[in-house]
C-alpha positions as CSV (number, residue, x, y, z in Angstrom):
1,X,-24.6,-93.6,-162.9
2,X,-23.4,-93.2,-159.5
3,X,-23.6,-95.2,-156.0
4,X,-23.7,-91.8,-152.6
5,X,-23.7,-95.1,-150.8
6,X,-19.5,-95.4,-148.5
7,X,-17.0,-98.0,-149.1
8,X,-19.1,-98.8,-152.3
9,X,-17.4,-98.5,-156.0
10,X,-18.8,-96.7,-158.4
11,X,-20.2,-98.2,-161.4
12,X,-17.7,-97.0,-163.9
13,X,-17.8,-96.1,-167.6
14,X,-15.4,-96.6,-170.3
15,X,-16.3,-93.9,-173.1
16,X,-14.5,-95.0,-176.4
17,X,-15.4,-97.6,-178.4
18,X,-14.3,-100.9,-177.6
19,X,-11.3,-102.6,-180.0
20,X,-11.7,-105.5,-182.4
21,X,-9.4,-107.1,-184.4
22,X,-10.6,-105.2,-186.9
23,X,-10.1,-102.1,-186.0
24,X,-7.1,-103.0,-184.8
25,X,-6.4,-103.0,-188.8
26,X,-7.8,-100.3,-189.2
27,X,-5.5,-98.3,-187.0
28,X,-2.1,-101.0,-188.2
29,X,-2.9,-101.2,-191.7
30,X,-2.8,-97.2,-192.6
31,X,-0.8,-97.1,-195.6
32,X,-2.1,-99.7,-197.2
33,X,-5.4,-98.7,-196.6
34,X,-4.6,-95.6,-197.6
35,X,-3.4,-97.7,-201.0
36,X,-5.9,-99.4,-202.1
37,X,-8.4,-96.7,-202.1
38,X,-6.5,-95.0,-203.9
39,X,-5.5,-97.8,-206.6
40,X,-8.9,-99.5,-206.7
41,X,-10.9,-96.5,-206.8
42,X,-9.1,-93.7,-208.8
43,X,-9.1,-92.5,-204.8
44,X,-8.8,-88.8,-204.0
45,X,-11.5,-86.6,-202.1
46,X,-15.3,-87.8,-201.6
47,X,-13.7,-91.4,-202.4
48,X,-12.0,-92.7,-200.0
49,X,-15.6,-91.3,-198.0
50,X,-17.2,-92.8,-200.3
51,X,-15.3,-96.7,-200.7
52,X,-13.8,-97.1,-197.5
53,X,-15.3,-99.6,-195.6
54,X,-14.9,-101.6,-199.1
55,X,-10.7,-101.2,-199.0
56,X,-11.4,-101.5,-195.6
57,X,-13.3,-105.0,-195.9
58,X,-11.2,-106.6,-199.1
59,X,-8.1,-105.0,-196.9
60,X,-8.7,-107.8,-194.5
61,X,-10.0,-109.8,-196.7
62,X,-6.3,-110.3,-197.5
63,X,-5.0,-110.8,-194.2
64,X,-3.7,-114.2,-193.5
65,X,-5.0,-116.2,-190.4
66,X,-2.7,-115.8,-188.4
67,X,-2.8,-112.2,-188.9
68,X,-6.7,-111.8,-187.8
69,X,-5.6,-114.1,-185.1
70,X,-3.1,-111.3,-183.9
71,X,-5.4,-109.0,-184.7
72,X,-7.8,-110.2,-181.7
73,X,-5.4,-110.6,-179.3
74,X,-4.1,-106.5,-179.9
75,X,-7.5,-105.9,-178.8
76,X,-8.2,-107.0,-176.2
77,X,-4.4,-105.9,-175.3
78,X,-5.8,-103.1,-175.6
79,X,-9.0,-103.1,-174.9
80,X,-7.9,-104.1,-170.8
81,X,-4.6,-102.3,-170.9
82,X,-4.1,-98.8,-173.4
83,X,-2.9,-98.4,-176.5
84,X,0.3,-99.0,-178.0
85,X,1.9,-95.1,-177.7
86,X,3.0,-95.7,-181.8
87,X,-1.1,-96.5,-182.2
88,X,-1.4,-92.8,-180.6
89,X,0.7,-90.8,-182.5
90,X,-1.2,-91.9,-185.4
C-alpha cells in the first residue's frame, strides 16, 4: 500500500523470504547436503527433488548446538543487513 500523505514514510514491503537458521544451514552447507543426497538416497535427477527436505533434516540433525546458534545469529544478520557476497555468489 502506498501512503499519499506528504511527509509520511510509505509502508515498505520486503521482497523475498526471511532467513531462518534452517535456511542458513541449507545455504552454507550445500556441498554436504548434495553428498547426503548422493550417498544416502542414491541421488541423481528426481531423487534430488524427492529427498531434498529429508536430506536437509538429516543434515540439521548432525549440526551441533553451537552451529545451530551461529546459524540463528547469521539469519538475524542477513535479515537486517542482507547476505554476504559469498552467499550471493552461490
